[in-house]
C-alpha positions in Angstrom: 0.0 0.0 0.0 1.3 3.4 -0.9 0.3 6.9 0.2 -0.7 9.4 -2.4 2.0 11.5 -4.1 3.1 14.5 -2.1 5.7 17.2 -3.0 6.2 20.3 -0.9 8.7 22.6 -2.5 8.1 26.0 -1.0 10.4 25.8 2.1 14.2 25.7 2.3 14.6 24.3 5.8 13.7 21.0 7.5 13.3 20.8 11.2 15.4 18.3 13.1 12.8 17.6 15.8 9.4 19.3 15.9 6.8 18.8 18.5 3.5 20.3 17.6 1.4 22.0 20.2 -1.1 19.7 21.8 -3.9 22.3 22.0 -6.9 21.3 19.9 -7.9 23.3 16.8 -11.2 23.1 14.9 -9.6 21.9 11.6 -7.6 18.9 12.5 -6.4 18.7 16.2 -3.6 16.2 15.6 -0.4 15.6 17.7 2.5 15.5 15.4 6.2 14.8 16.1 8.9 14.7 13.4 12.3 13.3 14.2 15.4 12.3 12.2 15.3 8.7 10.9 18.7 8.9 9.1 20.2 10.8 6.2 17.4 12.2 3.9 14.7 10.5 6.1 12.2 11.7 8.6 9.9 9.8 10.9 6.4 11.4 11.0 4.5 10.3 14.1 0.9 11.4 14.3 -2.0 10.8 16.7 -5.4 11.7 15.5 -7.7 12.3 18.5 -10.6 10.0 19.3 -13.1 12.8 18.6 -11.9 13.2 15.0 -11.9 9.4 14.5 -15.5 9.1 15.9 -16.7 11.9 13.6 -15.1 10.2 10.5 -16.6 6.8 11.3 -20.0 8.3 12.0 -19.9 10.2 8.7 -18.9 7.1 6.8 -21.7 5.1 8.3 -24.2 7.8 7.6 -23.2 7.9 4.0 -23.5 4.1 3.8 -26.9 4.2 5.4 -28.2 6.3 2.5 -26.6 4.2 -0.2 -26.7 0.6 1.1 -29.1 -1.8 -0.6 -29.5 -5.0 1.5 -31.8 -7.9 0.9 -35.2 -7.4 2.5 -34.8 -3.6 2.7 -35.4 -0.7 0.4 -32.3 1.4 -0.5 -31.3 3.5 2.5 -33.7 1.8 4.8 -31.6 -0.9 6.3 -30.9 -0.7 10.1 -27.7 0.9 11.2 -26.4 -2.2 13.0 -26.9 -4.4 9.9 -25.1 -1.8 7.6 -22.2 -1.7 10.1 -22.1 -5.5 10.3 -22.1 -5.9 6.5 -19.7 -3.1 5.5 -17.9 -2.3 8.8 -14.5 -3.7 7.9 -14.3 -2.0 4.5 -15.7 1.2 5.9 -13.2 1.4 8.7 -10.3 0.7 6.3 -11.4 3.5 3.9 -11.9 5.9 6.8 -8.5 5.1 8.2 -6.9 5.8 4.8 -8.7 9.1 4.4 -7.7 10.2 8.0 -4.1 9.2 7.4 -3.8 11.0 4.1 -5.3 14.1 5.4 -3.2 14.1 8.5 0.0 13.4 6.5 -0.7 16.1 4.0 -1.3 18.7 6.7 1.7 17.6 8.8 4.1 17.8 5.7 2.7 21.2 4.7 2.8 22.7 8.2 6.4 21.5 8.8 7.7 22.4 5.4 9.0 18.9 4.6 10.3 18.4 1.1 8.9 14.9 0.7 10.1 12.8 -2.4 7.5 10.8 -4.2 5.0 8.7 -2.4 5.2 7.7 1.2 5.1 4.1 2.4 2.2 3.1 4.6 3.0 -0.6 5.2 3.5 0.2 8.9 -0.2 1.2 9.1 -1.3 -2.4 9.1 -1.0 -2.4 12.9 -2.6 0.9 13.4 -6.2 0.1 14.4 -9.1 2.4 14.0 -11.9 2.1 16.6 -14.6 4.3 18.0 -13.6 6.1 21.1 -9.9 5.7 20.6 -7.2 7.9 18.9 -5.6 6.7 15.8 -1.7 6.7 16.1 0.7 5.8 13.4 4.3 6.3 12.3 5.4 6.9 8.7 9.0 7.2 7.4 9.4 9.6 4.5 12.3 10.4 2.2 13.1 14.1 2.1 15.5 16.3 0.1 18.9 16.5 2.0 20.3 19.9 3.0 23.3 21.1 1.1 24.8 24.2 -0.5 24.9 24.6 -4.3 28.3 25.6 -5.8 28.9 28.4 -8.3 27.0 27.4 -11.4 28.6 29.8 -13.9 32.0 29.9 -15.6 32.7 26.1 -15.9 35.1 24.9 -18.6 33.2 22.5 -20.9 34.3 20.6 -23.9 32.0 20.0 -26.8 32.9 17.1 -29.0 32.5 17.4 -32.8 30.8 14.2 -33.9 30.6 13.7 -37.7 27.9 11.5 -39.2 29.8 9.0 -41.4 28.6 6.6 -44.1 29.4 3.7 -41.8 27.1 5.1 -39.1 24.3 5.4 -41.7 24.9 1.8 -42.9 24.8 0.5 -39.3 21.6 2.3 -38.6 20.0 0.9 -41.8 21.0 -2.6 -40.7 19.4 -2.0 -37.3 16.2 -0.7 -38.9 16.1 -3.8 -41.2 16.4 -6.1 -38.3 13.8 -4.2 -36.2 11.3 -4.6 -39.2 12.4 -8.1 -40.1 10.3 -11.3 -40.0 10.5 -14.1 -37.6 11.5 -17.6 -38.7 10.7 -20.5 -36.4 13.7 -22.7 -35.4 14.0 -26.2 -34.0 17.2 -25.5 -32.1 18.4 -22.2 -30.6 21.7 -20.8 -32.0 23.5 -17.6 -31.0 21.3 -14.6 -31.7 18.1 -16.5 -31.7 15.2 -15.5 -29.4 13.4 -18.0 -27.1 9.9 -17.3 -25.8 8.6 -19.2 -22.8 7.5 -19.3 -19.1 10.1 -17.9 -16.6 9.8 -18.2 -12.8 12.2 -16.5 -10.4 12.5 -17.8 -6.9 14.9 -17.0 -4.0 15.9 -18.6 -0.9 13.1 -20.6 0.9 11.5 -20.9 -2.6 10.0 -17.4 -2.3 8.7 -16.5 -5.7 9.8 -13.1 -7.1 8.5 -13.3 -10.7 6.2 -15.6 -12.7 6.0 -14.5 -16.3 4.6 -16.2 -19.3 5.8 -14.9 -22.6 9.2 -14.0 -21.3 11.9 -13.7 -23.9 15.6 -14.4 -23.8 18.3 -14.1 -26.5 21.0 -16.8 -26.9 24.2 -14.7 -26.5 26.1 -13.9 -29.6 29.9 -14.3 -29.7 30.5 -10.6 -28.8 28.6 -11.1 -25.5 31.3 -13.3 -24.1 28.7 -15.7 -22.8 26.7 -13.0 -20.9 22.9 -13.0 -21.2 19.8 -11.6 -19.6 16.7 -13.0 -18.2 13.9 -11.2 -16.2 16.2 -8.1 -16.0 19.0 -10.0 -14.4 22.4 -10.1 -16.2 24.1 -13.5 -15.8 27.8 -13.7 -16.6 27.8 -17.4 -17.6 24.3 -17.3 -19.2 25.3 -19.2 -22.4 26.9 -22.0 -20.4 23.9 -22.4 -18.0 21.2 -22.4 -20.7 23.1 -24.7 -23.0 21.5 -25.8 -26.3 17.7 -25.2 -26.2 14.8 -26.7 -28.0 11.1 -26.1 -27.7 9.8 -27.9 -24.7 13.2 -27.8 -22.9 13.5 -26.2 -19.4 16.7 -24.4 -18.4 17.6 -23.6 -14.8 19.7 -20.5 -14.3 21.3 -19.6 -11.0 22.3 -16.0 -10.2 23.0 -13.5 -7.4 20.4 -10.8 -6.9 21.9 -7.4 -8.0 22.8 -5.1 -5.1 20.8 -2.2 -6.6 17.7 -4.0 -7.8 14.5 -2.0 -7.4 12.9 -4.9 -5.6 14.6 -5.0 -2.3 13.8 -8.7 -1.6 15.8 -9.6 -4.7 19.0 -7.8 -3.6 21.7 -10.3 -2.6 19.2 -13.2 -2.8 20.3 -16.5 -4.2 18.1 -16.7 -7.3 17.0 -19.7 -9.2 15.3 -19.0 -12.6 13.5 -21.7 -14.5 12.7 -21.1 -18.1 10.5 -23.4 -20.2 10.9 -22.8 -23.9 7.7 -22.5 -25.9 9.1 -21.4 -29.2 12.4 -20.3 -30.8 12.6 -17.6 -33.5 15.3 -16.0 -35.6 15.0 -12.6 -37.1 15.3 -12.4 -40.9 16.2 -8.8 -41.6 14.1 -6.9 -44.2 15.9 -5.6 -47.3 16.7 -1.9 -47.4 14.6 -1.5 -50.5 11.6 -3.3 -49.1 11.9 -1.3 -45.9 12.1 2.0 -47.8 9.0 1.2 -49.8 7.0 0.2 -46.7 7.9 3.5 -45.0 6.6 5.4 -48.0 10.0 6.5 -49.6 10.3 6.7 -53.3 13.6 4.8 -53.3 16.3 3.5 -51.0 18.4 6.7 -51.4 15.5 8.7 -49.9 15.4 6.3 -47.0 19.1 6.6 -46.3 18.9 10.4 -46.5 16.2 10.2 -43.8 18.4 8.0 -41.7 21.3 10.4 -42.0 19.1 13.3 -41.0 17.9 11.4 -37.9 21.5 10.5 -37.0 22.4 14.2 -37.2 19.6 14.9 -34.7 20.9 12.1 -32.5 24.5 13.6 -32.7 23.1 16.8 -31.4 21.6 14.9 -28.4 25.0 13.1 -27.9 26.8 16.4 -27.8 24.3 17.8 -25.3 24.7 14.6 -23.2 28.6 14.9 -23.3 28.4 18.4 -22.0 25.7 17.5 -19.4 28.0 14.7 -18.2 30.8 17.2 -17.5 28.5 19.5 -15.6 27.0 16.6 -13.6 30.5 15.3 -12.6 31.5 18.7 -11.5 28.4 19.2 -9.4 28.6 15.7 -7.8 32.3 16.1 -7.1 31.8 19.6 -5.6 28.7 19.2 -3.5 28.9 17.6 0.0 25.8 16.0 1.4 24.7 13.1 3.6 23.0 10.5 1.4 20.7 7.8 2.8 22.6 4.9 4.3 21.1 2.4 1.9 19.3 2.6 -1.5 15.6 2.1 -0.9 13.3 0.5 -3.5 11.8 3.9 -4.2 15.2 5.4 -4.9 16.3 2.5 -7.0 13.2 2.5 -9.1 13.5 6.3 -9.7 17.2 5.9 -10.7 16.4 3.1 -13.2 13.4 5.0 -14.6 15.6 8.1 -15.1 18.3 6.2 -16.8 15.9 4.3 -19.0 14.2 7.5 -20.2 17.6 9.1 -20.8 18.7 6.2 -23.1 15.4 6.4 -24.9 15.9 10.1 -25.5 19.4 9.4 -26.9 18.0 6.9 -29.3 19.6 3.7 -27.9 17.9 0.6 -29.3 15.5 -1.3 -27.0 17.7 -4.4 -26.5 20.7 -2.2 -25.5 18.6 -0.3 -23.0 17.5 -3.6 -21.3 21.1 -4.7 -21.2 22.1 -1.4 -19.7 19.4 -1.7 -17.1 20.8 -5.1 -16.1 24.3 -3.7 -15.8 23.0 -0.8 -13.7 21.3 -3.2 -11.3 24.6 -4.9 -10.9 26.6 -1.7 -10.6 28.4 -0.6 -7.5 27.0 1.4 -4.8 29.1 4.4 -5.9 27.3 4.5 -9.3 23.9 4.4 -7.6 25.0 7.1 -5.1 26.2 9.3 -8.0 22.8 9.2 -9.7 20.9 9.8 -6.4 23.2 12.7 -5.5 22.8 14.3 -8.9 19.0 14.0 -8.6 19.0 16.0 -5.4 21.4 18.6 -6.8 19.4 19.2 -10.0 16.2 19.4 -8.0 17.7 22.3 -6.0 19.4 23.9 -9.0 16.1 24.0 -10.9 14.6 26.0 -8.1 17.5 28.5 -8.1 17.4 28.8 -11.9 13.6 29.2 -11.9 13.2 26.3 -14.3 9.7 25.5 -15.5 8.3 22.7 -17.7 5.3 23.2 -19.8 2.8 20.6 -21.2 4.0 21.5 -24.7 7.6 20.6 -23.8 6.5 17.2 -22.4 4.6 16.6 -25.6 7.6 17.6 -27.7 10.0 15.3 -25.7 7.6 12.4 -26.1 7.5 13.1 -29.9 11.4 13.1 -30.1 11.6 9.8 -28.1 8.8 8.3 -30.3 10.8 9.3 -33.4 13.9 7.6 -32.1 11.9 4.4 -31.6 10.0 4.6 -34.8 6.7 4.9 -32.8 3.6 7.1 -33.0 3.8 9.8 -30.2 0.3 8.9 -29.1 1.2 5.2 -28.7 4.4 6.1 -26.7 2.4 8.5 -24.5 -0.1 5.8 -23.7 2.8 3.5 -22.7 4.3 6.1 -20.5 1.0 6.7 -18.8 0.4 3.0 -18.2 3.9 2.6 -16.7 3.7 5.8 -14.6 6.7 7.3 -16.4 5.2 10.7 -17.5 6.5 12.2 -14.3 9.9 10.8 -15.3 9.6 12.8 -18.6 8.9 16.0 -16.5 12.0 15.3 -14.4 14.2 14.6 -17.4 13.2 17.8 -19.1 13.6 19.9 -15.9 17.1 18.4 -15.3 18.1 18.9 -19.0 16.9 22.5 -18.9 18.9 23.1 -15.7 22.0 21.5 -17.2 21.5 23.5 -20.4 21.3 26.7 -18.3 24.6 25.9 -16.6 26.2 25.0 -20.0 24.9 28.3 -21.3 26.9 30.1 -18.5 30.0 27.9 -19.1 33.1 28.5 -21.2 32.5 26.0 -24.0 35.4 24.8 -26.3 34.7 22.6 -29.4 37.2 19.7 -29.8 37.5 16.8 -32.3 35.9 13.6 -31.1 39.1 11.7 -30.7 40.6 14.4 -28.6 37.5 14.6 -26.5 37.5 10.8 -25.9 41.1 10.8 -24.9 40.5 13.6 -22.3 37.4 12.0 -20.8 37.0 8.8 -18.9 33.7 8.2 -20.6 33.5 8.5 -24.4 30.9 10.7 -26.0 29.7 7.8 -28.2 
């Protein structure tokens, strides 16, 4: 169970320990205490008085009395005791949720807490609501840490000059032909083939983490050095463990749960993944001429010109990303702050979502994105801490720089990502809504605009790509 999304951004301070006055008010006479629960965390302890609980429960029953339709009684005419017996459990649960949400919202606003995302309410299971008794509960929330921003102007930034070559165009054409190719059924899986089947992931004590029909794996090609991915987990000796697969076969893969997985129960767990193969397919690439015709181009040359223009747009994004990375490194290296002692599932999920959307924006193909996500889950704590620290810094920088994001900009960004993935913008928007990633698009645009503003105040020097790559630990492409 999750509390509703709350974000309070008007204040610049967070109290270390706040004890609210216990004198009753007419609005919501709650007792609220806020204490430190570790770096970037606060414990919000609230007691809602019995009078407020009674009023809420009575109001809930009164509303049910007018709506309830029970056998033998006309609508709204059932006796109160019968309505309470029939709907009491559900009514009390809903009343408790409404009281908790209202109390949390007010406590956060009154104490100027900058709460990140949703707040967990799993601990509320033991908080009982009953007539004549106060409702007391504790909720731990994630908050923005306190820190000072460094000087944002005058940074020395290098901009790599990235030419679009004929080789790059040819590689992109080949990828497009594969993406639009046809599937050919196979009897035995060979490197590069795709296997579709039923995957089940369990941990120690046979605890089931995932059970997915229609899961897809790819038999590693020679360039993967035996590494492969299943259910988002990167396995170093994947090829060895799956062996040679045929339809009907079941492979058993053993792996260690990644330290930064967004599901906390998977982290460090001894995983066993069974995969029963239903079918095996090989992608037969479309021909460039057929693909050009299917996309409405007069000839293959027109299609290749379109590919070159799209690559030039992608190069612009890569240049922007290269400069952003330099700013990000400077900010993370310069700013001192206390990060949470451990990466929570909320934080891990936000980090992965931001990285996935960033790669989509840069035009990285879907399979490469999934491989990168698997690598990120296995990455060191330092890499995860970098992303989390940068998120906090850019959040504060956006306030200082008065960065705003419009609905038009969100639609434009979705259109850009859709073009990179050869999708219709409306279809991508629907996917983002269904996966709750639209807020991630907002954050991405806000962060990019903040970084662009800092780059705009920097001393930028254009350099050849080779020179740039030699001077940087991370190449631009």
